[in-house]
C-alpha positions as CSV (number, residue, x, y, z in Angstrom):
1,M,0.0,0.0,0.0
2,T,1.2,3.5,-0.8
3,R,2.4,5.3,2.3
4,L,1.1,8.8,3.0
5,I,2.9,11.0,5.5
6,L,1.1,14.1,7.0
7,A,3.7,16.8,7.7
8,S,1.6,18.3,10.5
9,Q,1.0,18.0,14.2
10,S,-2.6,19.1,13.9
11,P,-5.0,16.7,15.5
12,A,-7.8,18.1,13.3
13,R,-6.0,17.2,10.1
14,T,-5.1,13.6,11.2
15,K,-8.7,13.1,12.4
16,L,-10.0,14.3,9.1
17,L,-7.9,11.9,7.1
18,T,-8.8,9.1,9.5
19,E,-12.5,9.8,9.1
20,A,-12.1,9.9,5.3
21,G,-10.6,6.3,5.5
22,I,-7.1,7.4,4.5
23,Q,-4.3,5.6,6.2
24,H,-1.4,7.8,7.0
25,E,1.5,8.5,9.2
26,V,2.4,11.7,11.0
27,L,5.8,13.2,10.9
28,V,6.1,16.8,12.1
29,S,8.5,19.3,10.5
30,D,10.7,21.7,12.5
31,V,10.0,24.6,10.1
32,D,10.4,28.1,11.6
33,E,7.3,29.7,10.1
34,D,8.4,33.3,10.9
35,A,11.8,32.7,9.4
36,V,10.3,31.3,6.2
37,Q,8.0,34.3,5.8
38,A,10.8,36.7,6.6
39,K,13.0,35.1,3.9
40,Y,10.4,35.4,1.2
41,G,8.6,38.5,2.3
42,V,5.1,37.1,1.5
43,T,2.3,39.1,3.0
44,D,-0.7,37.8,0.9
45,A,-2.7,35.3,3.0
46,H,-3.3,32.9,0.0
47,D,0.4,32.8,-1.0
48,T,1.6,32.6,2.7
49,A,-0.6,29.5,3.2
50,L,1.0,27.8,0.1
51,L,4.5,28.8,1.0
52,L,4.3,27.4,4.5
53,A,2.7,24.2,3.3
54,R,5.5,23.7,0.9
55,A,8.2,24.4,3.5
56,K,6.7,21.8,5.8
57,A,6.3,19.2,3.1
58,E,9.8,19.6,1.8
59,A,11.3,19.6,5.2
60,V,9.7,16.3,6.1
61,A,10.4,14.9,2.5
62,S,14.1,15.4,3.2
63,L,14.1,13.1,6.2
64,P,15.1,9.4,5.8
65,E,11.8,8.3,7.3
66,A,10.0,9.8,4.2
67,E,11.8,7.6,1.7
68,G,9.3,5.7,-0.5
69,A,6.3,7.7,0.7
70,L,4.1,10.6,-0.4
71,V,4.3,13.6,1.9
72,I,1.5,16.2,2.3
73,G,2.1,19.4,4.1
74,C,-0.7,21.9,5.0
75,D,-0.9,25.4,6.5
76,S,-3.9,27.6,7.1
77,V,-4.1,31.4,7.1
78,F,-7.2,33.5,7.8
79,E,-7.7,36.6,5.7
80,F,-9.8,39.3,7.4
81,D,-10.2,43.0,6.5
82,G,-7.2,42.6,4.2
83,E,-5.0,41.3,7.0
84,S,-3.4,37.8,7.3
85,H,-4.1,36.1,10.6
86,G,-2.3,33.0,11.8
87,K,-2.6,31.6,15.3
88,P,-3.2,34.3,18.0
89,Y,-1.3,32.4,20.8
90,T,-2.5,34.9,23.5
91,A,-6.0,35.6,24.9
92,E,-5.6,39.3,24.3
93,V,-4.9,38.9,20.5
94,A,-7.7,36.3,20.2
95,R,-10.2,38.5,21.9
96,E,-9.4,41.6,19.8
97,R,-9.8,39.5,16.6
98,M,-13.0,37.9,17.7
99,L,-14.6,41.1,18.6
100,R,-13.9,42.4,15.1
101,M,-15.0,39.1,13.5
102,S,-18.4,39.0,15.3
103,G,-21.2,39.2,12.7
104,S,-18.7,39.6,9.9
105,Q,-16.9,37.2,7.5
106,G,-13.4,36.4,6.3
107,V,-11.6,33.8,4.1
108,L,-9.7,30.8,5.4
109,H,-7.0,29.8,3.0
110,T,-5.5,26.3,3.4
111,G,-2.3,25.6,1.4
112,H,-1.5,22.0,0.4
113,W,1.9,20.7,-0.9
114,L,2.5,17.2,-2.0
115,V,6.0,15.6,-2.5
116,D,6.5,12.2,-4.1
117,C,9.5,10.6,-2.4
118,R,9.2,7.2,-4.1
119,D,11.9,6.0,-6.5
120,T,11.8,7.4,-10.0
121,A,13.2,5.8,-13.1
122,A,16.5,7.5,-12.4
123,D,16.7,5.9,-8.9
124,A,15.4,2.4,-9.6
125,D,17.5,-0.7,-10.1
126,D,17.2,-2.6,-13.4
127,D,14.9,-5.2,-11.9
128,E,12.6,-2.7,-10.3
129,T,9.5,-0.9,-11.7
130,P,9.7,2.6,-10.4
131,E,6.4,4.1,-8.9
132,G,7.6,7.6,-8.2
133,T,7.0,10.6,-10.4
134,G,9.2,13.1,-8.6
135,A,6.1,15.3,-8.4
136,T,6.2,18.3,-6.1
137,V,3.0,20.2,-6.5
138,G,0.7,22.4,-4.5
139,A,-2.7,24.1,-4.4
140,V,-4.8,26.3,-2.1
141,S,-8.4,25.6,-1.1
142,S,-10.2,28.7,0.3
143,A,-13.6,29.1,1.9
144,E,-15.5,32.2,3.1
145,V,-16.5,31.9,6.8
146,H,-19.5,33.9,8.1
147,F,-19.6,34.4,11.8
148,A,-22.6,34.9,14.1
149,E,-22.9,37.8,16.4
150,M,-20.9,37.0,19.5
151,T,-21.3,38.6,22.9
152,S,-18.3,39.5,25.1
153,G,-19.4,36.7,27.4
154,D,-19.4,34.2,24.5
155,I,-15.9,35.3,23.4
156,D,-14.5,35.2,27.0
157,A,-15.9,31.8,27.6
158,Y,-14.5,30.4,24.3
159,I,-11.1,31.9,24.9
160,A,-11.1,30.4,28.4
161,T,-11.3,26.9,26.9
162,G,-7.9,27.5,25.2
163,E,-9.2,26.2,21.8
164,P,-8.9,29.3,19.7
165,L,-5.3,30.2,20.8
166,H,-3.7,27.7,18.5
167,C,-6.0,27.9,15.5
168,A,-5.5,30.1,12.4
169,G,-8.0,33.0,12.7
170,S,-8.8,32.2,16.4
171,F,-11.6,29.7,15.6
172,T,-12.4,26.1,14.7
173,I,-15.3,24.7,12.8
174,D,-15.0,21.1,14.1
175,G,-14.9,22.0,17.8
176,L,-16.4,24.4,20.2
177,G,-16.0,27.3,17.8
178,G,-18.5,25.8,15.4
179,A,-21.3,27.3,17.5
180,F,-20.3,30.7,16.3
181,I,-20.0,30.0,12.5
182,R,-23.2,30.8,10.7
183,K,-22.2,29.4,7.3
184,V,-19.3,28.5,5.0
185,D,-19.1,29.3,1.3
186,G,-16.6,26.8,-0.1
187,D,-15.0,23.5,1.0
188,P,-15.7,23.1,4.7
189,H,-12.7,20.7,4.9
190,A,-10.5,23.6,4.0
191,V,-11.7,25.4,7.2
192,V,-10.7,22.3,9.2
193,G,-7.2,22.5,7.7
194,L,-7.0,19.9,4.9
195,S,-9.2,19.6,1.8
196,I,-9.7,16.0,0.9
197,S,-10.8,16.9,-2.6
198,T,-7.7,19.0,-3.1
199,L,-5.5,16.1,-1.9
200,R,-7.2,13.9,-4.4
201,E,-6.4,16.4,-7.2
202,L,-2.7,16.6,-6.1
203,L,-2.4,12.8,-6.0
204,V,-3.2,12.7,-9.7
205,H,0.2,14.3,-10.3
206,A,1.8,11.3,-8.5
207,N,-0.3,8.8,-10.5
208,V,-2.1,7.8,-7.4
209,G,-5.8,7.5,-7.0
210,I,-7.2,8.5,-3.6
211,T,-9.0,5.2,-3.4
212,E,-5.6,3.5,-3.3
213,L,-5.1,5.1,0.1
214,W,-8.4,4.0,1.5
215,D,-8.3,1.6,4.5
216,L,-11.9,0.9,5.3
217,D,-10.9,-0.8,8.6
218,I,-9.9,2.5,10.2
219,Q,-13.4,4.0,9.8
């Protein structure tokens, strides 16, 4: 069976893959996101999400453990009022953002980058049939998120749970924060942090069908 490695420590992403019946391993990169952004000077939320997804995927793909596998890296950036919002980390930042987001909407961009680390024709021995394509491709899946009106009490109670502090945009859709999301225009999986349909499209470049990764026993 083709191995798929998720280059992310996000519990939401690995849960999403598991619920989609996709067997995978998790291997976390040590990418310094601030350093990557400083190096390339990317300020656009869409491009930042793709850049960071690529950095994570390529960092994990360079590890010996990734040999013979496909690696998918992801990163999410929330665009609101023309600004790029990553994880708030502090209650103060999260509260300021959520007060502004209440009753409004923004766009969650999730970048995906796939690296095929399997042997190519140039790597294979004479008696081997190479499976690898050498593909290294990416795409961004975006969705517009509409928020309900939130009271100060709602926001304080949500922040007290700690959930929004480590999420792009200071919210989740698959957790407690889902109570404050009125609707989503676009792929809801992109809001969780990994679009299964985008993954399927990227796998085509590696000559792999997503059904080949299904393990129905894990559902």
